[in-house]
Backbone atoms as SQL, in Angstrom:
CREATE TABLE atoms (id INTEGER PRIMARY KEY, chain TEXT, resi INTEGER, resn TEXT, atom TEXT, x REAL, y REAL, z REAL);
INSERT INTO atoms VALUES
  (1, 'A', 1, 'THR', 'N', 0.976, -1.399, -0.020),
  (2, 'A', 1, 'THR', 'CA', 0.143, -0.199, -0.212),
  (3, 'A', 1, 'THR', 'C', 0.774, 1.217, 0.064),
  (4, 'A', 2, 'ASP', 'N', -0.006, 2.144, -0.286),
  (5, 'A', 2, 'ASP', 'CA', 0.940, 3.659, -0.617),
  (6, 'A', 2, 'ASP', 'C', 0.812, 4.143, 0.636),
  (7, 'A', 3, 'SER', 'N', 0.484, 3.657, 1.854),
  (8, 'A', 3, 'SER', 'CA', 0.025, 4.409, 3.269),
  (9, 'A', 3, 'SER', 'C', 1.193, 3.937, 4.095),
  (10, 'A', 4, 'ARG', 'N', 0.751, 4.664, 5.326),
  (11, 'A', 4, 'ARG', 'CA', 2.088, 4.098, 6.327),
  (12, 'A', 4, 'ARG', 'C', 1.756, 2.750, 6.979),
  (13, 'A', 5, 'TRP', 'N', 0.375, 2.509, 6.584),
  (14, 'A', 5, 'TRP', 'CA', 0.087, 1.367, 7.498),
  (15, 'A', 5, 'TRP', 'C', 0.428, 0.156, 6.709),
  (16, 'A', 6, 'LYS', 'N', 1.114, -1.032, 6.961),
  (17, 'A', 6, 'LYS', 'CA', 1.484, -1.762, 5.783),
  (18, 'A', 6, 'LYS', 'C', 1.065, -3.401, 6.515),
  (19, 'A', 7, 'PRO', 'N', -0.359, -4.103, 6.347),
  (20, 'A', 7, 'PRO', 'CA', -0.462, -5.029, 6.553),
  (21, 'A', 7, 'PRO', 'C', 0.535, -6.655, 5.909),
  (22, 'A', 8, 'TYR', 'N', 0.048, -7.572, 6.921),
  (23, 'A', 8, 'TYR', 'CA', 0.746, -8.199, 6.310),
  (24, 'A', 8, 'TYR', 'C', -0.124, -9.793, 6.727),
  (25, 'A', 9, 'ALA', 'N', 0.191, -11.171, 6.467),
  (26, 'A', 9, 'ALA', 'CA', -0.067, -12.123, 6.711),
  (27, 'A', 9, 'ALA', 'C', 0.189, -13.457, 6.378),
  (28, 'A', 10, 'GLY', 'N', 0.402, -14.529, 7.565),
  (29, 'A', 10, 'GLY', 'CA', 1.453, -15.538, 6.744),
  (30, 'A', 10, 'GLY', 'C', 0.638, -17.181, 7.145),
  (31, 'A', 11, 'VAL', 'N', 1.201, -17.885, 6.873),
  (32, 'A', 11, 'VAL', 'CA', 0.907, -19.313, 7.079),
  (33, 'A', 11, 'VAL', 'C', 2.332, -20.141, 7.606),
  (34, 'A', 12, 'GLY', 'N', 2.635, -21.041, 8.119),
  (35, 'A', 12, 'GLY', 'CA', 4.055, -21.902, 8.278),
  (36, 'A', 12, 'GLY', 'C', 3.345, -23.062, 9.437),
  (37, 'A', 13, 'ALA', 'N', 4.649, -23.682, 9.534),
  (38, 'A', 13, 'ALA', 'CA', 4.335, -24.744, 10.726),
  (39, 'A', 13, 'ALA', 'C', 5.381, -24.499, 12.161),
  (40, 'A', 14, 'ARG', 'N', 4.654, -24.742, 13.226),
  (41, 'A', 14, 'ARG', 'CA', 5.488, -24.579, 14.654),
  (42, 'A', 14, 'ARG', 'C', 5.895, -25.919, 15.038),
  (43, 'A', 15, 'TYR', 'N', 7.367, -26.389, 15.105),
  (44, 'A', 15, 'TYR', 'CA', 8.410, -27.525, 15.705),
  (45, 'A', 15, 'TYR', 'C', 8.412, -27.440, 17.573),
  (46, 'A', 16, 'LEU', 'N', 7.995, -27.518, 17.781),
  (47, 'A', 16, 'LEU', 'CA', 8.218, -27.586, 19.279),
  (48, 'A', 16, 'LEU', 'C', 8.491, -29.427, 19.791),
  (49, 'A', 17, 'GLN', 'N', 9.696, -29.026, 20.943),
  (50, 'A', 17, 'GLN', 'CA', 9.975, -30.226, 21.992),
  (51, 'A', 17, 'GLN', 'C', 9.959, -30.022, 22.711),
  (52, 'A', 18, 'ASP', 'N', 9.846, -30.493, 23.642),
  (53, 'A', 18, 'ASP', 'CA', 10.067, -30.700, 25.443),
  (54, 'A', 18, 'ASP', 'C', 10.263, -32.019, 26.029),
  (55, 'A', 19, 'SER', 'N', 11.317, -32.219, 26.922),
  (56, 'A', 19, 'SER', 'CA', 11.898, -33.471, 27.556),
  (57, 'A', 19, 'SER', 'C', 11.811, -32.912, 29.035),
  (58, 'A', 20, 'PHE', 'N', 11.661, -33.542, 30.065),
  (59, 'A', 20, 'PHE', 'CA', 12.122, -33.770, 30.980),
  (60, 'A', 20, 'PHE', 'C', 11.983, -35.395, 31.497),
  (61, 'A', 21, 'VAL', 'N', 12.614, -35.290, 32.818),
  (62, 'A', 21, 'VAL', 'CA', 12.734, -36.502, 33.914),
  (63, 'A', 21, 'VAL', 'C', 11.887, -36.713, 34.631),
  (64, 'A', 22, 'SER', 'N', 11.499, -37.705, 34.599),
  (65, 'A', 22, 'SER', 'CA', 10.322, -38.029, 35.963),
  (66, 'A', 22, 'SER', 'C', 10.844, -39.682, 36.489),
  (67, 'A', 23, 'SER', 'N', 10.110, -40.021, 37.528),
  (68, 'A', 23, 'SER', 'CA', 10.592, -41.423, 38.335),
  (69, 'A', 23, 'SER', 'C', 9.162, -42.066, 38.423),
  (70, 'A', 24, 'GLY', 'N', 9.296, -43.273, 38.396),
  (71, 'A', 24, 'GLY', 'CA', 8.320, -44.173, 38.999),
  (72, 'A', 24, 'GLY', 'C', 8.567, -45.618, 39.481),
  (73, 'A', 25, 'PRO', 'N', 7.991, -46.483, 39.524),
  (74, 'A', 25, 'PRO', 'CA', 8.117, -47.637, 40.297),
  (75, 'A', 25, 'PRO', 'C', 9.477, -48.536, 39.646),
  (76, 'A', 26, 'LEU', 'N', 10.101, -48.118, 38.417),
  (77, 'A', 26, 'LEU', 'CA', 11.240, -48.866, 38.133),
  (78, 'A', 26, 'LEU', 'C', 11.917, -47.807, 37.937),
  (79, 'A', 27, 'GLY', 'N', 12.080, -46.584, 38.753),
  (80, 'A', 27, 'GLY', 'CA', 13.073, -45.993, 38.389),
  (81, 'A', 27, 'GLY', 'C', 12.742, -44.536, 37.561),
  (82, 'A', 28, 'ARG', 'N', 14.157, -43.761, 37.449),
  (83, 'A', 28, 'ARG', 'CA', 14.051, -42.941, 36.699),
  (84, 'A', 28, 'ARG', 'C', 13.779, -43.219, 35.009),
  (85, 'A', 29, 'TYR', 'N', 13.296, -42.214, 34.435),
  (86, 'A', 29, 'TYR', 'CA', 13.593, -42.113, 33.090),
  (87, 'A', 29, 'TYR', 'C', 12.905, -40.836, 32.121),
  (88, 'A', 30, 'ARG', 'N', 13.519, -40.732, 31.001),
  (89, 'A', 30, 'ARG', 'CA', 13.161, -39.719, 30.158),
  (90, 'A', 30, 'ARG', 'C', 12.504, -39.535, 29.287),
  (91, 'A', 31, 'LEU', 'N', 11.324, -38.574, 29.372),
  (92, 'A', 31, 'LEU', 'CA', 10.186, -38.526, 28.424),
  (93, 'A', 31, 'LEU', 'C', 10.475, -37.168, 27.382),
  (94, 'A', 32, 'SER', 'N', 10.183, -37.374, 26.112),
  (95, 'A', 32, 'SER', 'CA', 10.356, -36.791, 25.017),
  (96, 'A', 32, 'SER', 'C', 9.044, -36.204, 24.347),
  (97, 'A', 33, 'TYR', 'N', 8.556, -35.144, 24.198),
  (98, 'A', 33, 'TYR', 'CA', 7.234, -34.878, 23.263),
  (99, 'A', 33, 'TYR', 'C', 7.865, -33.950, 22.156),
  (100, 'A', 34, 'ARG', 'N', 7.557, -34.457, 20.957),
  (101, 'A', 34, 'ARG', 'CA', 7.280, -33.767, 20.245),
  (102, 'A', 34, 'ARG', 'C', 6.282, -33.332, 19.241),
  (103, 'A', 35, 'SER', 'N', 6.071, -32.257, 18.317),
  (104, 'A', 35, 'SER', 'CA', 4.729, -31.733, 17.813),
  (105, 'A', 35, 'SER', 'C', 4.721, -30.782, 17.095),
  (106, 'A', 36, 'ILE', 'N', 4.392, -30.632, 15.900),
  (107, 'A', 36, 'ILE', 'CA', 4.630, -30.149, 14.225),
  (108, 'A', 36, 'ILE', 'C', 2.856, -29.455, 14.178),
  (109, 'A', 37, 'ASP', 'N', 2.974, -28.119, 14.997),
  (110, 'A', 37, 'ASP', 'CA', 1.372, -27.727, 14.197),
  (111, 'A', 37, 'ASP', 'C', 1.487, -26.260, 13.421),
  (112, 'A', 38, 'PRO', 'N', 0.365, -26.310, 12.697),
  (113, 'A', 38, 'PRO', 'CA', -0.132, -25.262, 11.691),
  (114, 'A', 38, 'PRO', 'C', -0.343, -24.338, 12.299),
  (115, 'A', 39, 'GLU', 'N', 0.640, -23.301, 11.940),
  (116, 'A', 39, 'GLU', 'CA', -0.156, -21.796, 12.443),
  (117, 'A', 39, 'GLU', 'C', -0.324, -20.688, 11.411),
  (118, 'A', 40, 'ILE', 'N', -1.031, -19.932, 11.664),
  (119, 'A', 40, 'ILE', 'CA', -1.358, -18.171, 10.931),
  (120, 'A', 40, 'ILE', 'C', -0.924, -16.998, 11.657),
  (121, 'A', 41, 'SER', 'N', 0.014, -16.307, 10.887),
  (122, 'A', 41, 'SER', 'CA', 0.162, -15.138, 11.616),
  (123, 'A', 41, 'SER', 'C', -0.449, -14.157, 10.753),
  (124, 'A', 42, 'GLY', 'N', -0.214, -12.638, 11.440),
  (125, 'A', 42, 'GLY', 'CA', -0.883, -11.317, 10.756),
  (126, 'A', 42, 'GLY', 'C', -0.631, -10.259, 11.870),
  (127, 'A', 43, 'GLY', 'N', -0.484, -9.611, 11.090),
  (128, 'A', 43, 'GLY', 'CA', -0.578, -7.954, 11.705),
  (129, 'A', 43, 'GLY', 'C', -0.115, -6.959, 11.076),
  (130, 'A', 44, 'VAL', 'N', 0.372, -5.830, 11.579),
  (131, 'A', 44, 'VAL', 'CA', 0.597, -4.281, 10.535),
  (132, 'A', 44, 'VAL', 'C', 1.939, -3.764, 10.996),
  (133, 'A', 45, 'THR', 'N', 2.469, -3.183, 10.704),
  (134, 'A', 45, 'THR', 'CA', 3.942, -2.201, 10.789),
  (135, 'A', 45, 'THR', 'C', 3.402, -0.470, 10.100),
  (136, 'A', 46, 'PHE', 'N', 3.648, 0.234, 11.149),
  (137, 'A', 46, 'PHE', 'CA', 3.156, 1.664, 11.060),
  (138, 'A', 46, 'PHE', 'C', 4.579, 2.427, 10.692),
  (139, 'A', 47, 'GLN', 'N', 5.307, 2.798, 9.438),
  (140, 'A', 47, 'GLN', 'CA', 5.745, 3.532, 9.277),
  (141, 'A', 47, 'GLN', 'C', 6.179, 4.609, 9.716),
  (142, 'A', 48, 'PHE', 'N', 7.354, 4.710, 10.447),
  (143, 'A', 48, 'PHE', 'CA', 7.416, 6.321, 10.352),
  (144, 'A', 48, 'PHE', 'C', 8.546, 6.966, 9.581),
  (145, 'A', 49, 'ARG', 'N', 9.082, 6.259, 9.396),
  (146, 'A', 49, 'ARG', 'CA', 9.864, 6.330, 7.955),
  (147, 'A', 49, 'ARG', 'C', 9.932, 5.485, 6.988),
  (148, 'A', 50, 'PRO', 'N', 10.694, 5.388, 6.074),
  (149, 'A', 50, 'PRO', 'CA', 10.796, 4.366, 5.098),
  (150, 'A', 50, 'PRO', 'C', 11.461, 3.412, 5.212),
  (151, 'A', 51, 'SER', 'N', 12.163, 3.401, 6.593),
  (152, 'A', 51, 'SER', 'CA', 13.316, 2.251, 6.823),
  (153, 'A', 51, 'SER', 'C', 13.109, 1.801, 8.219),
  (154, 'A', 52, 'LEU', 'N', 11.812, 2.621, 9.166),
  (155, 'A', 52, 'LEU', 'CA', 11.777, 2.755, 10.364),
  (156, 'A', 52, 'LEU', 'C', 10.445, 2.193, 10.741),
  (157, 'A', 53, 'GLY', 'N', 9.919, 1.234, 11.502),
  (158, 'A', 53, 'GLY', 'CA', 8.559, 1.415, 11.704),
  (159, 'A', 53, 'GLY', 'C', 8.661, 0.618, 13.093),
  (160, 'A', 54, 'LEU', 'N', 7.056, 0.584, 13.360),
  (161, 'A', 54, 'LEU', 'CA', 6.184, -0.349, 14.711),
  (162, 'A', 54, 'LEU', 'C', 5.702, -1.333, 13.981),
  (163, 'A', 55, 'ARG', 'N', 6.156, -2.193, 14.829),
  (164, 'A', 55, 'ARG', 'CA', 5.685, -3.669, 13.991),
  (165, 'A', 55, 'ARG', 'C', 4.607, -4.373, 15.714),
  (166, 'A', 56, 'LEU', 'N', 3.360, -4.691, 14.486),
  (167, 'A', 56, 'LEU', 'CA', 2.230, -5.536, 15.909),
  (168, 'A', 56, 'LEU', 'C', 1.957, -6.664, 15.215),
  (169, 'A', 57, 'ASP', 'N', 2.043, -7.725, 15.614),
  (170, 'A', 57, 'ASP', 'CA', 1.598, -8.885, 15.021),
  (171, 'A', 57, 'ASP', 'C', 1.355, -9.897, 16.187),
  (172, 'A', 58, 'GLY', 'N', 0.311, -11.042, 15.239),
  (173, 'A', 58, 'GLY', 'CA', 0.231, -12.171, 16.056),
  (174, 'A', 58, 'GLY', 'C', 0.289, -13.461, 15.533),
  (175, 'A', 59, 'THR', 'N', 0.061, -14.810, 16.539),
  (176, 'A', 59, 'THR', 'CA', 0.266, -16.101, 15.689),
  (177, 'A', 59, 'THR', 'C', -0.707, -16.877, 16.508),
  (178, 'A', 60, 'GLU', 'N', -1.701, -17.280, 15.641),
  (179, 'A', 60, 'GLU', 'CA', -2.381, -18.998, 16.366),
  (180, 'A', 60, 'GLU', 'C', -2.077, -20.047, 16.038),
  (181, 'A', 61, 'ILE', 'N', -1.905, -20.695, 16.623),
  (182, 'A', 61, 'ILE', 'CA', -1.770, -22.326, 16.123),
  (183, 'A', 61, 'ILE', 'C', -3.179, -22.728, 15.494),
  (184, 'A', 62, 'ALA', 'N', -3.496, -23.156, 14.595),
  (185, 'A', 62, 'ALA', 'CA', -4.403, -23.678, 14.063),
  (186, 'A', 62, 'ALA', 'C', -4.941, -24.870, 14.526),
  (187, 'A', 63, 'GLY', 'N', -6.307, -25.019, 14.817),
  (188, 'A', 63, 'GLY', 'CA', -6.817, -26.164, 14.915),
  (189, 'A', 63, 'GLY', 'C', -7.408, -26.000, 16.574),
  (190, 'A', 64, 'GLY', 'N', -7.429, -25.034, 16.934),
  (191, 'A', 64, 'GLY', 'CA', -8.181, -24.204, 17.905),
  (192, 'A', 64, 'GLY', 'C', -7.038, -24.730, 19.157),
  (193, 'A', 65, 'GLY', 'N', -7.673, -26.320, 20.047),
  (194, 'A', 65, 'GLY', 'CA', -7.041, -26.402, 21.620),
  (195, 'A', 65, 'GLY', 'C', -5.794, -26.260, 21.459),
  (196, 'A', 66, 'GLU', 'N', -5.099, -26.443, 23.187),
  (197, 'A', 66, 'GLU', 'CA', -3.871, -26.170, 23.411),
  (198, 'A', 66, 'GLU', 'C', -2.910, -27.322, 22.928),
  (199, 'A', 67, 'SER', 'N', -1.381, -26.832, 22.872),
  (200, 'A', 67, 'SER', 'CA', -0.789, -28.251, 22.571),
  (201, 'A', 67, 'SER', 'C', -0.690, -28.982, 23.721),
  (202, 'A', 68, 'PHE', 'N', -0.190, -29.873, 23.519),
  (203, 'A', 68, 'PHE', 'CA', -0.078, -31.371, 24.530),
  (204, 'A', 68, 'PHE', 'C', 0.770, -30.705, 25.344),
  (205, 'A', 69, 'LEU', 'N', 2.176, -29.447, 25.058),
  (206, 'A', 69, 'LEU', 'CA', 3.398, -29.245, 25.422),
  (207, 'A', 69, 'LEU', 'C', 2.999, -27.933, 26.097),
  (208, 'A', 70, 'ARG', 'N', 1.845, -27.497, 26.357),
  (209, 'A', 70, 'ARG', 'CA', 1.760, -26.424, 27.012),
  (210, 'A', 70, 'ARG', 'C', 1.831, -25.164, 26.921),
  (211, 'A', 71, 'HIS', 'N', 2.071, -25.101, 25.289),
  (212, 'A', 71, 'HIS', 'CA', 2.562, -23.693, 24.850),
  (213, 'A', 71, 'HIS', 'C', 0.920, -22.952, 24.273),
  (214, 'A', 72, 'ALA', 'N', 0.943, -21.498, 24.590),
  (215, 'A', 72, 'ALA', 'CA', -0.081, -21.080, 24.375),
  (216, 'A', 72, 'ALA', 'C', -0.073, -21.331, 22.962),
  (217, 'A', 73, 'THR', 'N', -1.818, -21.025, 22.920),
  (218, 'A', 73, 'THR', 'CA', -2.155, -21.518, 21.480),
  (219, 'A', 73, 'THR', 'C', -2.198, -19.789, 20.365),
  (220, 'A', 74, 'PHE', 'N', -2.328, -18.798, 20.844),
  (221, 'A', 74, 'PHE', 'CA', -1.888, -17.704, 20.833),
  (222, 'A', 74, 'PHE', 'C', -1.078, -16.469, 20.978),
  (223, 'A', 75, 'THR', 'N', -0.151, -16.343, 20.202),
  (224, 'A', 75, 'THR', 'CA', 1.008, -15.102, 20.785),
  (225, 'A', 75, 'THR', 'C', 1.015, -13.979, 19.953),
  (226, 'A', 76, 'GLY', 'N', 1.741, -12.764, 21.078),
  (227, 'A', 76, 'GLY', 'CA', 1.496, -11.522, 19.914),
  (228, 'A', 76, 'GLY', 'C', 2.838, -11.008, 20.677),
  (229, 'A', 77, 'SER', 'N', 3.275, -9.454, 19.813),
  (230, 'A', 77, 'SER', 'CA', 4.331, -8.823, 19.967),
  (231, 'A', 77, 'SER', 'C', 4.083, -8.031, 19.528),
  (232, 'A', 78, 'VAL', 'N', 5.416, -6.760, 19.981),
  (233, 'A', 78, 'VAL', 'CA', 5.355, -5.467, 19.604),
  (234, 'A', 78, 'VAL', 'C', 6.925, -5.489, 19.351),
  (235, 'A', 79, 'GLY', 'N', 7.144, -4.735, 18.403),
  (236, 'A', 79, 'GLY', 'CA', 8.637, -4.533, 18.292),
  (237, 'A', 79, 'GLY', 'C', 9.002, -3.289, 17.220),
  (238, 'A', 80, 'LEU', 'N', 10.296, -3.071, 16.861),
  (239, 'A', 80, 'LEU', 'CA', 10.494, -2.026, 16.047),
  (240, 'A', 80, 'LEU', 'C', 11.229, -2.719, 14.688),
  (241, 'A', 81, 'SER', 'N', 10.820, -2.307, 13.464),
  (242, 'A', 81, 'SER', 'CA', 11.200, -2.763, 12.291),
  (243, 'A', 81, 'SER', 'C', 12.324, -2.357, 11.845),
  (244, 'A', 82, 'PHE', 'N', 12.896, -2.245, 10.896),
  (245, 'A', 82, 'PHE', 'CA', 14.440, -1.464, 10.703),
  (246, 'A', 82, 'PHE', 'C', 14.651, -2.215, 8.806),
  (247, 'A', 83, 'ARG', 'N', 14.307, -1.280, 7.835),
  (248, 'A', 83, 'ARG', 'CA', 15.028, -1.855, 6.614),
  (249, 'A', 83, 'ARG', 'C', 16.477, -1.029, 6.461),
  (250, 'A', 84, 'PHE', 'N', 17.099, -1.958, 5.616),
  (251, 'A', 84, 'PHE', 'CA', 18.494, -1.039, 5.265),
  (252, 'A', 84, 'PHE', 'C', 18.768, -1.804, 3.613);
Protein backbone atom coordinates (compact mmCIF):
# COMPACT_ATOMS: atom_id res chain seq x y z
CA THR A 1 0.00 0.00 0.00
CA ASP A 2 1.02 3.62 -0.41
CA SER A 3 -0.02 4.51 3.14
CA ARG A 4 2.11 4.34 6.28
CA TRP A 5 0.17 1.24 7.42
CA LYS A 6 1.57 -2.03 5.98
CA PRO A 7 -0.62 -5.08 6.80
CA TYR A 8 0.64 -8.63 6.30
CA ALA A 9 -0.48 -12.25 6.75
CA GLY A 10 1.31 -15.58 6.69
CA VAL A 11 1.08 -19.32 7.28
CA GLY A 12 3.68 -21.76 8.53
CA ALA A 13 4.47 -24.65 10.84
CA ARG A 14 5.65 -24.63 14.45
CA TYR A 15 7.96 -27.39 15.71
CA LEU A 16 8.00 -27.89 19.47
CA GLN A 17 10.13 -30.29 21.49
CA ASP A 18 10.08 -30.80 25.24
CA SER A 19 11.73 -33.37 27.47
CA PHE A 20 11.75 -33.98 31.18
CA VAL A 21 12.92 -36.55 33.70
CA SER A 22 10.32 -38.47 35.65
CA SER A 23 10.52 -41.24 38.18
CA GLY A 24 8.28 -44.21 38.72
CA PRO A 25 8.28 -47.65 40.36
CA LEU A 26 10.99 -48.86 37.94
CA GLY A 27 13.31 -45.88 38.41
CA ARG A 28 13.97 -42.60 36.65
CA TYR A 29 13.35 -42.14 32.93
CA ARG A 30 13.40 -39.32 30.40
CA LEU A 31 10.31 -38.48 28.35
CA SER A 32 10.45 -36.46 25.13
CA TYR A 33 7.48 -35.04 23.25
CA ARG A 34 7.50 -33.48 19.81
CA SER A 35 4.78 -31.63 17.97
CA ILE A 36 4.46 -30.00 14.56
CA ASP A 37 1.44 -27.68 14.39
CA PRO A 38 0.19 -25.46 11.56
CA GLU A 39 0.01 -21.77 12.41
CA ILE A 40 -1.34 -18.56 10.92
CA SER A 41 0.03 -15.09 11.56
CA GLY A 42 -0.83 -11.53 10.74
CA GLY A 43 -0.17 -8.00 11.76
CA VAL A 44 0.54 -4.48 10.71
CA THR A 45 3.60 -2.25 10.51
CA PHE A 46 3.25 1.51 10.93
CA GLN A 47 6.08 3.24 9.04
CA PHE A 48 7.54 6.28 10.82
CA ARG A 49 10.07 6.60 7.99
CA PRO A 50 10.75 4.39 4.97
CA SER A 51 13.36 2.47 7.00
CA LEU A 52 11.81 2.53 10.51
CA GLY A 53 8.44 1.24 11.69
CA LEU A 54 6.46 -0.09 14.64
CA ARG A 55 5.33 -3.70 14.18
CA LEU A 56 2.32 -5.34 15.86
CA ASP A 57 1.64 -8.99 15.13
CA GLY A 58 -0.07 -12.12 16.38
CA THR A 59 0.31 -15.84 15.75
CA GLU A 60 -2.34 -18.52 16.30
CA ILE A 61 -1.83 -22.29 16.25
CA ALA A 62 -4.43 -23.52 13.76
CA GLY A 63 -6.87 -26.12 15.00
CA GLY A 64 -7.85 -24.46 18.25
CA GLY A 65 -7.03 -26.51 21.38
CA GLU A 66 -3.93 -26.02 23.43
CA SER A 67 -0.86 -28.02 22.43
CA PHE A 68 0.03 -31.09 24.47
CA LEU A 69 3.30 -29.35 25.28
CA ARG A 70 1.41 -26.55 27.08
CA HIS A 71 2.45 -23.77 24.77
CA ALA A 72 -0.07 -20.97 24.29
CA THR A 73 -2.17 -21.20 21.13
CA PHE A 74 -2.07 -17.41 20.60
CA THR A 75 0.97 -15.16 20.98
CA GLY A 76 1.33 -11.50 20.22
CA SER A 77 4.31 -9.20 19.95
CA VAL A 78 5.30 -5.57 19.48
CA GLY A 79 8.60 -4.43 18.07
CA LEU A 80 10.53 -2.04 15.88
CA SER A 81 11.29 -2.92 12.28
CA PHE A 82 14.29 -1.55 10.47
CA ARG A 83 15.06 -1.86 6.75
CA PHE A 84 18.44 -1.17 5.20
